[in-house]
C-alpha positions as CSV (number, residue, x, y, z in Angstrom):
1,M,-83.1,21.4,-7.3
2,T,-84.2,24.6,-5.7
3,P,-81.5,27.3,-3.6
4,L,-84.3,26.4,-0.8
5,V,-84.4,23.2,-0.8
6,R,-80.2,23.0,-1.3
7,A,-79.9,25.2,1.8
8,G,-81.9,23.1,3.7
9,I,-79.9,20.2,3.0
10,M,-76.5,21.8,3.8
11,W,-78.3,22.9,7.3
12,D,-79.3,19.7,8.1
13,V,-75.5,18.5,7.6
14,A,-74.0,21.2,9.8
15,D,-77.0,20.7,12.5
16,H,-76.0,17.2,12.6
17,E,-72.2,18.0,12.8
18,E,-72.8,20.1,15.2
19,S,-74.9,17.8,17.5
20,P,-74.3,17.5,21.1
21,E,-72.6,14.1,20.8
22,H,-69.8,15.0,18.2
23,G,-69.3,18.2,19.7
24,G,-68.6,16.9,22.9
25,Q,-66.0,14.4,21.5
26,R,-64.7,17.3,19.9
27,R,-63.8,19.6,22.9
28,R,-62.7,16.5,24.9
29,D,-60.0,16.2,22.2
30,A,-59.2,20.0,22.0
31,E,-58.9,19.5,25.8
32,A,-56.4,16.4,25.7
33,E,-54.2,18.1,22.6
34,P,-54.4,21.6,23.3
35,N,-51.4,22.5,21.1
36,L,-53.0,21.1,17.7
37,P,-54.7,23.1,15.8
38,A,-58.4,23.0,15.9
39,N,-58.6,22.2,12.3
40,R,-56.5,19.4,11.4
41,D,-56.6,17.9,8.0
42,V,-56.2,14.3,8.0
43,V,-53.6,12.9,5.9
44,D,-53.2,9.5,4.9
45,A,-49.7,8.0,5.3
46,E,-48.3,4.6,5.8
47,V,-46.6,3.7,9.0
48,V,-43.1,2.3,8.3
49,S,-41.7,-0.1,11.7
50,S,-37.8,0.3,11.6
51,E,-35.3,-0.4,14.4
52,V,-33.7,2.8,15.0
53,T,-29.7,1.4,16.1
54,A,-28.4,3.7,18.8
55,A,-24.6,4.7,17.8
56,A,-21.9,3.3,20.2
57,P,-20.8,5.5,22.6
58,R,-16.9,6.5,22.1
59,P,-14.6,5.2,24.6
60,T,-13.4,7.6,27.0
61,A,-9.8,7.6,28.6
62,D,-11.2,6.1,31.8
63,D,-12.6,3.4,29.9
64,E,-9.0,2.6,28.1
65,E,-7.5,2.7,31.4
66,Y,-9.7,0.4,32.8
67,R,-9.1,-2.1,29.7
68,Q,-5.6,-1.7,30.0
69,Y,-5.8,-2.5,34.0
70,Q,-7.9,-6.0,33.4
71,Q,-5.2,-6.9,30.6
72,F,-2.6,-6.1,33.5
73,L,-4.8,-8.7,35.7
74,E,-4.9,-11.4,33.1
75,F,-1.1,-11.3,32.8
76,Q,-0.4,-11.7,36.5
77,R,-2.8,-14.3,36.9
78,F,-0.9,-16.2,33.6
79,K,2.5,-15.7,35.6
80,E,0.9,-17.2,38.9
81,W,-0.6,-20.2,36.6
82,Q,3.0,-20.8,34.9
83,R,4.9,-20.8,38.4
84,A,2.0,-23.0,39.6
85,Q,3.0,-25.2,36.6
86,G,6.5,-24.9,37.5
87,G,8.0,-23.0,34.6
88,G,9.4,-20.3,36.7
89,N,10.2,-17.0,34.6
90,V,10.6,-18.6,31.4
91,A,8.5,-16.2,29.3
92,A,10.0,-13.2,31.5
93,S,13.9,-14.0,31.3
94,P,16.1,-15.0,28.3
95,P,17.5,-18.5,28.2
96,P,20.5,-19.5,29.8
97,A,23.7,-18.8,27.9
98,P,25.1,-22.2,26.3
99,A,28.2,-23.8,28.2
100,P,31.1,-23.2,26.3
101,P,32.7,-26.2,24.3
102,A,35.2,-28.5,25.9
103,P,38.7,-27.5,24.7
104,A,39.6,-30.6,22.1
105,P,42.1,-33.1,23.2
106,K,45.9,-32.4,22.5
107,K,46.9,-34.1,19.6
108,P,50.0,-36.4,20.4
109,A,53.3,-35.6,19.2
110,W,53.4,-38.1,16.2
111,K,50.6,-36.9,14.8
112,R,51.3,-33.3,14.4
113,A,54.5,-34.4,13.4
114,L,52.8,-36.4,10.5
115,G,50.4,-33.8,10.3
116,L,53.5,-31.6,8.2
117,L,53.4,-34.0,5.4
118,R,50.9,-32.2,4.0
119,Y,53.0,-29.5,3.0
120,K,55.0,-30.2,-0.2
121,L,58.1,-28.6,0.8
122,V,58.7,-31.0,3.6
123,R,57.7,-34.2,1.7
124,R,60.4,-32.7,-0.7
125,L,63.1,-32.5,2.0
126,I,62.4,-35.9,3.3
127,Y,62.7,-37.4,-0.5
128,L,66.2,-35.8,-0.7
129,L,67.1,-36.9,2.7
130,F,66.3,-40.5,2.1
131,A,68.3,-40.2,-1.3
132,V,71.2,-38.9,0.3
133,L,71.4,-41.4,3.2
134,L,70.7,-44.4,0.4
135,A,73.6,-42.7,-1.9
136,M,75.7,-43.1,1.1
137,Y,75.0,-46.6,2.2
138,L,75.3,-47.9,-1.2
139,F,78.3,-46.3,-1.6
140,N,80.0,-47.6,1.7
141,A,78.6,-50.9,0.9
142,L,80.4,-51.1,-2.6
143,V,83.4,-49.6,-1.3
144,N,83.3,-52.4,1.2
145,S,82.5,-55.2,-0.9
146,F,85.1,-54.1,-3.5
147,F,88.0,-53.2,-1.5
148,G,87.2,-55.1,2.0
149,G,86.3,-58.5,1.1
150,S,89.7,-58.7,-1.4
151,G,92.0,-57.1,1.4
152,G,90.4,-60.0,4.0
153,S,92.2,-62.4,2.0
154,G,94.8,-60.6,0.9
155,G,96.5,-59.5,3.8
156,T,97.2,-62.8,5.4
157,G,100.5,-61.8,7.1
158,T,102.9,-63.5,4.0
159,G,101.7,-62.4,1.1
160,T,100.6,-65.9,-0.1
161,G,97.2,-66.9,-0.9
162,A,94.8,-66.3,-4.0
163,L,95.6,-63.0,-4.3
164,D,99.0,-63.6,-5.4
165,A,98.6,-64.9,-8.9
166,T,95.9,-62.6,-9.6
167,P,96.0,-59.2,-8.2
168,M,93.4,-56.2,-8.3
169,K,93.9,-54.0,-11.1
170,A,93.2,-50.4,-11.8
171,T,92.3,-48.7,-15.2
172,T,95.1,-46.5,-14.7
173,P,98.2,-45.9,-12.8
174,Q,97.0,-43.0,-10.8
175,D,93.8,-44.7,-10.0
176,A,95.9,-47.5,-8.5
177,V,98.0,-45.1,-6.3
178,L,94.9,-43.5,-5.0
179,D,93.1,-46.4,-3.9
180,V,96.0,-47.7,-1.7
181,Y,95.8,-44.4,0.2
182,N,92.0,-44.6,0.5
183,L,92.4,-48.2,1.6
184,L,95.1,-47.6,4.2
185,R,92.8,-45.1,6.0
186,G,90.1,-47.5,6.2
187,D,89.1,-49.8,9.1
188,D,90.9,-52.9,7.1
189,P,94.0,-51.4,5.5
190,A,95.7,-54.8,5.0
191,A,93.2,-54.6,1.7
192,A,95.8,-52.3,-0.1
193,C,97.6,-55.2,-0.4
194,A,95.3,-56.6,-3.1
195,Y,96.8,-54.0,-5.7
196,F,100.2,-55.8,-5.1
197,D,101.4,-58.6,-6.8
198,T,103.9,-61.0,-4.9
199,A,107.2,-59.0,-5.6
200,G,105.2,-55.6,-5.1
201,R,104.5,-56.9,-1.3
202,S,107.7,-57.8,-0.5
203,Y,109.2,-54.4,-1.6
204,F,106.3,-52.4,0.2
205,A,107.2,-55.0,3.3
206,A,110.7,-54.2,3.1
207,A,110.5,-50.3,2.5
208,H,108.4,-49.8,5.6
209,Q,110.5,-52.3,7.6
210,A,107.7,-54.8,8.2
211,P,107.8,-58.6,8.0
212,D,104.9,-58.7,5.5
213,C,102.6,-56.2,3.6
214,A,100.0,-56.8,5.8
215,T,101.7,-55.6,8.7
216,A,103.2,-52.5,7.0
217,A,99.8,-51.1,6.1
218,Q,98.8,-51.5,9.6
219,Q,101.7,-49.6,10.7
220,L,101.2,-46.5,8.0
221,H,97.5,-46.9,9.3
222,A,98.4,-46.3,12.9
223,R,100.4,-43.0,11.6
224,I,97.2,-41.3,9.9
225,T,95.8,-38.5,11.4
226,D,93.4,-37.2,9.1
227,R,91.3,-40.0,7.2
228,N,89.6,-37.8,4.8
229,A,92.8,-35.6,4.1
230,Y,94.7,-38.8,3.3
231,A,92.4,-40.4,1.0
232,N,92.6,-37.6,-1.2
233,P,96.1,-37.0,-2.2
234,R,97.0,-34.8,-4.8
235,L,99.0,-36.1,-7.9
236,G,100.5,-33.6,-10.0
237,E,100.3,-33.4,-13.7
238,N,103.9,-35.2,-14.3
239,A,103.4,-37.9,-11.2
240,V,103.6,-40.1,-13.8
241,Y,106.9,-41.1,-15.0
242,G,107.1,-42.9,-18.3
243,D,105.1,-43.6,-21.5
244,L,101.9,-45.3,-20.7
245,S,102.1,-46.7,-24.0
246,Q,104.7,-48.9,-22.4
247,P,104.1,-51.8,-20.3
248,Q,105.6,-50.6,-17.0
249,V,105.4,-46.8,-15.6
250,L,106.4,-45.0,-11.8
251,V,104.2,-42.8,-10.0
252,L,107.2,-40.4,-8.5
253,H,106.6,-40.1,-4.4
254,C,107.8,-36.8,-4.8
255,R,105.4,-35.5,-6.8
256,V,102.7,-36.3,-4.9
257,Q,100.9,-34.1,-2.0
258,V,99.8,-35.8,0.8
259,A,98.2,-34.5,3.9
260,G,96.7,-36.4,7.1
261,G,99.4,-39.3,7.4
262,P,102.8,-40.4,6.0
263,Q,104.0,-39.9,2.3
264,L,104.1,-43.4,0.7
265,G,107.0,-44.0,-1.8
266,T,107.3,-44.4,-5.5
267,F,105.3,-47.0,-7.2
268,K,106.2,-49.1,-9.9
269,L,103.2,-50.4,-12.2
270,T,103.1,-53.2,-14.8
271,R,100.3,-53.2,-17.3
272,Q,98.6,-56.8,-17.2
273,P,97.4,-58.8,-20.3
274,D,93.9,-57.3,-19.6
275,G,94.6,-53.8,-19.8
276,G,94.5,-52.8,-16.1
277,W,97.7,-52.0,-13.9
278,A,98.9,-53.7,-11.2
279,I,101.9,-52.6,-8.3
280,T,104.9,-54.9,-8.9
281,G,107.5,-52.6,-7.2
282,Y,107.7,-50.1,-4.6
283,G,110.6,-47.5,-3.2
284,F,111.9,-44.4,-1.9
285,R,115.1,-44.3,-3.8
286,T,114.1,-42.9,-7.4
287,S,116.7,-41.2,-9.3
288,S,114.0,-38.8,-10.7
289,C,113.3,-37.6,-7.4
290,S,116.9,-36.7,-6.3
C-alpha cells in the first residue's frame, strides 16, 4: 500500500470519528461529567456486589441510663405483680426468724434419781449399802434364832422345861459369860437362863433375890443404862480361875470390867460330855476375889 493510500484511509477514519453524530455525543458527555478527563481509557473491570455492614454505634452514657431505667421499671412491675398475687414483699424482706423451741418438760424426781445409776461410783455405794443392811439383818436373825428361841422356852419362871436336862453350851468359859451379858441387855433377857442348868438357875435366882432365873434376868435388864457397852464386858487374862483341862473352872467377877449396867457374880462352869461348857453355879462370895 502506498503512503498516499494509507493516508487516505486514516483520514477517512478520523473523519468518521469526527462526524456530527459522534461529536455531539461526546460534547454532551463532557458537559455531563465536567470533572472527568476528556480522554479516558476504558478499563475492563469485574463488578463485585457485596453488602457493606454498617458498624454498630457504640452506646453512649444516655443509652446506658435509659437501659437501667427500663430495668427499674420492669422490676417495679414485677413487684406489683407479686403484691397482686398475695406474695407481699417476699423477695425483698428476709424470712421471719423461727420461733424458739418449747422448753422440754421437767423430768420427775424418780427419773432423775434413776439417772444417777449411770455413774459407777453411785452404783458401788448402793451395793455397799445393801451389803451392810443385809449383813445386819442376817446377824440379828441369827442372834434371835440362836438365843431368843431357846430363851422363850427356858425362861418359864420356875426353871423347869426342856432346857433343864440340856442347857445351851459355849465353846469356852469366857464365851458363856459374854453370851449371858449380851442376852441380858436384849429384848428377851430371860434367854440368858438357857446357859444355866437346873442348879445354876437356882443359884442365879438366889444371888439376885428373885423367885426364879427369868425374874432375876428381868430385874438385871431394868438396871442396864447402856446396852451396847453392857454387851461387851472386858475379861482380864486371869479372869478364868482354874485349869481348862479340868472339868470345872471359875470366871471371877472381880476380874471382869463391866460398863453400862450391873456387875454380875462369879460363874462356875462345867465341861459337858460333848466338850461344851455350861453354867452350873453362880455367886458373889468367892475367896479368890476377897
